TORFI-650442 format. One record per residue (C-alpha): residue in three letters; x negated, y negated, z negated. Coordinates in pm, 1 decimal, always signed. Layout:
REM residues N
+------+----------+----------+----------+
! rest !       px !       py !       pz !
+------+----------+----------+----------+
!  ALA !        X !        Y !        Z !
...
+------+----------+----------+----------+
***
This chain:
REM residues 180
+------+----------+----------+----------+
! rest !       px !       py !       pz !
+------+----------+----------+----------+
!  UNK !  -6630.2 !  -9665.9 !  -3314.4 !
!  UNK !  -6271.6 !  -9717.6 !  -3427.5 !
!  UNK !  -6016.2 !  -9437.4 !  -3449.1 !
!  UNK !  -5806.3 !  -9602.4 !  -3174.5 !
!  UNK !  -6099.7 !  -9602.7 !  -2932.6 !
!  UNK !  -6187.8 !  -9242.2 !  -3012.1 !
!  UNK !  -5819.8 !  -9146.7 !  -2974.8 !
!  UNK !  -5811.0 !  -9313.9 !  -2629.8 !
!  UNK !  -6106.4 !  -9103.1 !  -2514.5 !
!  UNK !  -5958.7 !  -8778.9 !  -2642.1 !
!  UNK !  -5619.4 !  -8873.7 !  -2498.0 !
!  UNK !  -5766.7 !  -8928.4 !  -2152.3 !
!  UNK !  -5939.9 !  -8589.7 !  -2161.1 !
!  UNK !  -5618.9 !  -8426.0 !  -2286.4 !
!  UNK !  -5399.3 !  -8586.3 !  -2016.6 !
!  UNK !  -5651.7 !  -8509.5 !  -1740.5 !
!  UNK !  -5607.9 !  -8138.7 !  -1816.3 !
!  UNK !  -5227.5 !  -8143.5 !  -1790.0 !
!  UNK !  -4994.4 !  -8112.7 !  -1497.3 !
!  UNK !  -4701.8 !  -8353.4 !  -1468.8 !
!  UNK !  -4468.9 !  -8054.8 !  -1515.3 !
!  UNK !  -4603.1 !  -8013.5 !  -1868.7 !
!  UNK !  -4531.8 !  -8374.0 !  -1971.1 !
!  UNK !  -4176.7 !  -8315.8 !  -2095.3 !
!  UNK !  -4271.5 !  -8025.1 !  -2320.2 !
!  UNK !  -4581.0 !  -8210.5 !  -2445.4 !
!  UNK !  -4359.1 !  -8505.6 !  -2542.7 !
!  UNK !  -4130.4 !  -8266.4 !  -2734.5 !
!  UNK !  -4435.4 !  -8121.8 !  -2910.0 !
!  UNK !  -4557.4 !  -8470.8 !  -2999.5 !
!  UNK !  -4219.6 !  -8555.7 !  -3151.6 !
!  UNK !  -4236.1 !  -8239.1 !  -3364.3 !
!  UNK !  -4598.1 !  -8304.9 !  -3466.6 !
!  UNK !  -4525.2 !  -8665.1 !  -3562.2 !
!  UNK !  -4231.8 !  -8551.5 !  -3773.9 !
!  UNK !  -4435.7 !  -8278.3 !  -3942.2 !
!  UNK !  -4744.4 !  -8490.4 !  -4007.5 !
!  UNK !  -4537.2 !  -8784.2 !  -4133.5 !
!  UNK !  -4351.8 !  -8557.5 !  -4375.6 !
!  UNK !  -4680.2 !  -8415.7 !  -4508.0 !
!  UNK !  -4948.1 !  -8687.6 !  -4486.9 !
!  UNK !  -5181.1 !  -8496.7 !  -4718.7 !
!  UNK !  -5199.6 !  -8222.1 !  -4456.9 !
!  UNK !  -5410.8 !  -8439.7 !  -4224.1 !
!  UNK !  -5651.3 !  -8518.4 !  -4508.2 !
!  UNK !  -5686.2 !  -8152.5 !  -4605.2 !
!  UNK !  -5749.5 !  -8040.4 !  -4246.0 !
!  UNK !  -6013.9 !  -8310.9 !  -4207.3 !
!  UNK !  -6181.5 !  -8245.0 !  -4545.0 !
!  UNK !  -6511.5 !  -8064.4 !  -4587.3 !
!  UNK !  -6392.1 !  -7961.5 !  -4935.0 !
!  UNK !  -6198.5 !  -7673.6 !  -4778.8 !
!  UNK !  -6354.3 !  -7390.7 !  -4578.4 !
!  UNK !  -6328.6 !  -7421.7 !  -4200.4 !
!  UNK !  -6123.3 !  -7101.9 !  -4177.5 !
!  UNK !  -5860.0 !  -7238.4 !  -4418.6 !
!  UNK !  -5839.2 !  -7567.7 !  -4229.7 !
!  UNK !  -5796.7 !  -7378.7 !  -3900.3 !
!  UNK !  -5523.4 !  -7161.8 !  -4055.8 !
!  UNK !  -5337.7 !  -7472.9 !  -4172.8 !
!  UNK !  -5361.3 !  -7618.2 !  -3821.9 !
!  UNK !  -5233.7 !  -7288.1 !  -3677.8 !
!  UNK !  -4936.6 !  -7308.6 !  -3914.2 !
!  UNK !  -4853.1 !  -7658.1 !  -3786.3 !
!  UNK !  -4863.6 !  -7560.9 !  -3418.1 !
!  UNK !  -4690.7 !  -7223.5 !  -3442.2 !
!  UNK !  -4350.9 !  -7368.3 !  -3332.7 !
!  UNK !  -4480.9 !  -7576.1 !  -3041.0 !
!  UNK !  -4411.6 !  -7496.7 !  -2676.7 !
!  UNK !  -4773.9 !  -7555.9 !  -2574.8 !
!  UNK !  -4949.3 !  -7367.4 !  -2855.8 !
!  UNK !  -5265.7 !  -7292.7 !  -2660.1 !
!  UNK !  -5324.6 !  -7652.5 !  -2555.5 !
!  UNK !  -5267.4 !  -7783.1 !  -2909.4 !
!  UNK !  -5474.4 !  -7501.6 !  -3058.6 !
!  UNK !  -5771.2 !  -7599.6 !  -2840.6 !
!  UNK !  -5734.2 !  -7968.5 !  -2924.4 !
!  UNK !  -5694.9 !  -7906.7 !  -3297.5 !
!  UNK !  -6001.0 !  -7677.5 !  -3304.7 !
!  UNK !  -6213.1 !  -7944.1 !  -3136.5 !
!  UNK !  -6089.2 !  -8215.5 !  -3372.5 !
!  UNK !  -6147.1 !  -7999.4 !  -3680.8 !
!  UNK !  -6492.8 !  -7883.4 !  -3574.6 !
!  UNK !  -6601.7 !  -8238.5 !  -3491.4 !
!  UNK !  -6446.0 !  -8367.2 !  -3815.7 !
!  UNK !  -6213.1 !  -8598.4 !  -3619.5 !
!  UNK !  -5871.6 !  -8465.5 !  -3723.7 !
!  UNK !  -5811.2 !  -8789.8 !  -3911.2 !
!  UNK !  -5734.7 !  -8954.1 !  -3572.5 !
!  UNK !  -5446.0 !  -8717.0 !  -3495.8 !
!  UNK !  -5171.8 !  -8979.5 !  -3541.7 !
!  UNK !  -5350.3 !  -9230.0 !  -3317.6 !
!  UNK !  -5422.9 !  -8954.7 !  -3067.2 !
!  UNK !  -5059.2 !  -8842.4 !  -3048.1 !
!  UNK !  -4954.8 !  -9204.6 !  -2996.7 !
!  UNK !  -5209.7 !  -9249.2 !  -2715.9 !
!  UNK !  -5105.0 !  -8927.2 !  -2541.6 !
!  UNK !  -4738.1 !  -9023.0 !  -2561.6 !
!  UNK !  -4807.4 !  -9373.5 !  -2432.6 !
!  UNK !  -5015.8 !  -9238.4 !  -2141.4 !
!  UNK !  -4745.5 !  -8995.5 !  -2036.3 !
!  UNK !  -4472.3 !  -9258.4 !  -2059.2 !
!  UNK !  -4681.5 !  -9511.9 !  -1865.1 !
!  UNK !  -4743.5 !  -9258.3 !  -1588.5 !
!  UNK !  -4364.9 !  -9215.8 !  -1565.9 !
!  UNK !  -4305.2 !  -9595.1 !  -1567.5 !
!  UNK !  -4141.4 !  -9566.6 !  -1909.4 !
!  UNK !  -4190.7 !  -9746.6 !  -2237.6 !
!  UNK !  -4091.2 !  -9652.2 !  -2590.6 !
!  UNK !  -3923.1 !  -9929.0 !  -2788.2 !
!  UNK !  -3864.0 !  -9922.1 !  -3163.1 !
!  UNK !  -3528.9 ! -10092.8 !  -3203.0 !
!  UNK !  -3471.6 ! -10200.2 !  -3562.6 !
!  UNK !  -3120.1 ! -10293.3 !  -3662.4 !
!  UNK !  -2994.7 ! -10390.3 !  -4008.3 !
!  UNK !  -2703.5 ! -10147.3 !  -4016.8 !
!  UNK !  -2523.1 !  -9894.9 !  -3801.8 !
!  UNK !  -2358.6 ! -10061.7 !  -3501.3 !
!  UNK !  -2072.5 !  -9949.8 !  -3282.0 !
!  UNK !  -2187.9 !  -9777.4 !  -2962.8 !
!  UNK !  -2067.1 ! -10080.7 !  -2762.5 !
!  UNK !  -2276.9 ! -10328.7 !  -2963.5 !
!  UNK !  -2579.7 ! -10102.3 !  -2952.0 !
!  UNK !  -2539.5 ! -10068.9 !  -2574.0 !
!  UNK !  -2527.3 ! -10450.7 !  -2539.5 !
!  UNK !  -2853.8 ! -10485.8 !  -2732.9 !
!  UNK !  -3016.0 ! -10209.4 !  -2528.4 !
!  UNK !  -2894.7 ! -10364.9 !  -2200.6 !
!  UNK !  -3045.9 ! -10699.4 !  -2301.8 !
!  UNK !  -3383.5 ! -10534.4 !  -2364.7 !
!  UNK !  -3367.9 ! -10325.6 !  -2046.1 !
!  UNK !  -3312.2 ! -10644.8 !  -1841.7 !
!  UNK !  -3633.7 ! -10791.3 !  -1982.0 !
!  UNK !  -3844.3 ! -10480.9 !  -1913.9 !
!  UNK !  -3948.5 ! -10371.3 !  -1567.8 !
!  UNK !  -3949.3 ! -10001.9 !  -1652.3 !
!  UNK !  -3732.3 !  -9730.2 !  -1799.4 !
!  UNK !  -3685.8 !  -9775.9 !  -2172.1 !
!  UNK !  -3673.6 !  -9501.0 !  -2432.5 !
!  UNK !  -3524.5 !  -9629.2 !  -2756.5 !
!  UNK !  -3613.4 !  -9517.1 !  -3105.2 !
!  UNK !  -3335.3 !  -9675.2 !  -3315.0 !
!  UNK !  -3423.8 !  -9739.9 !  -3678.7 !
!  UNK !  -3196.2 !  -9885.5 !  -3944.8 !
!  UNK !  -3389.4 ! -10144.0 !  -4147.8 !
!  UNK !  -3167.7 ! -10343.7 !  -4387.8 !
!  UNK !  -3460.5 ! -10576.2 !  -4457.8 !
!  UNK !  -3402.7 ! -10764.1 !  -4129.0 !
!  UNK !  -3058.2 ! -10865.9 !  -4267.6 !
!  UNK !  -2888.0 ! -10877.2 !  -3924.6 !
!  UNK !  -2960.5 ! -10898.1 !  -3554.1 !
!  UNK !  -3236.5 ! -10678.2 !  -3414.4 !
!  UNK !  -3609.4 ! -10643.2 !  -3368.5 !
!  UNK !  -3745.7 ! -10460.7 !  -3063.9 !
!  UNK !  -4113.2 ! -10373.2 !  -3049.3 !
!  UNK !  -4366.6 ! -10161.2 !  -2868.2 !
!  UNK !  -4745.2 ! -10165.1 !  -2856.9 !
!  UNK !  -4745.1 ! -10452.1 !  -2607.8 !
!  UNK !  -4454.7 ! -10679.5 !  -2702.4 !
!  UNK !  -4199.2 ! -10779.1 !  -2963.3 !
!  UNK !  -3857.8 ! -10944.8 !  -2950.4 !
!  UNK !  -3751.4 ! -11064.8 !  -3292.9 !
!  UNK !  -3384.8 ! -11160.0 !  -3295.0 !
!  UNK !  -3340.4 ! -11078.8 !  -3661.8 !
!  UNK !  -3158.0 ! -11295.5 !  -3911.2 !
!  UNK !  -3460.2 ! -11267.4 !  -4140.8 !
!  UNK !  -3687.9 ! -11417.2 !  -3872.4 !
!  UNK !  -3441.0 ! -11699.0 !  -3804.4 !
!  UNK !  -3420.9 ! -11778.9 !  -4176.1 !
!  UNK !  -3801.1 ! -11793.5 !  -4197.6 !
!  UNK !  -3812.7 ! -12029.8 !  -3896.5 !
!  UNK !  -3536.7 ! -12244.0 !  -4049.1 !
!  UNK !  -3723.8 ! -12264.6 !  -4380.1 !
!  UNK !  -4043.2 ! -12377.2 !  -4200.4 !
!  UNK !  -3845.3 ! -12633.8 !  -4001.1 !
!  UNK !  -3686.2 ! -12773.5 !  -4315.7 !
!  UNK !  -4023.8 ! -12791.3 !  -4490.8 !
!  UNK !  -4167.2 ! -12999.3 !  -4203.9 !
!  UNK !  -3859.4 ! -13222.6 !  -4177.6 !
!  UNK !  -3819.6 ! -13313.3 !  -4545.0 !
+------+----------+----------+----------+
***
């Protein structure tokens, strides 16, 4: 069974035990956890490893969740994942939980990649364009990615709009190769 499928199952069980009032604080916790686990990728491997005693792995998990609003909920989830040797799915699980909460609120998270910092007016125009296409509330995660050269790239789990200069240059190159 793939990690994504396992994460979906755990996510469903996690969400089923929450009230809608807890969603906002859970989303804040997820943001913190993603930031922490991304900054220390070896942490996930250590917590999931049988090379370290269970008590040490639990202590490390406790250290990660000590600043969260919903410590008890995360503590229970982390204990289950550690004991079942499934902590390696934590990133996928956090993504699934976030997506489930946003879907229940008719929201979607969009990663908006831009080549450089834009004026607020230009950024608002890009966001408005994307919002018109979507039939739900959009939460933007703006990322500066000079590799796209110019324009923008908007993506989520279910769709992608690639209006980048890099993509247009690739299409132009393919067109020229077919033409000549």
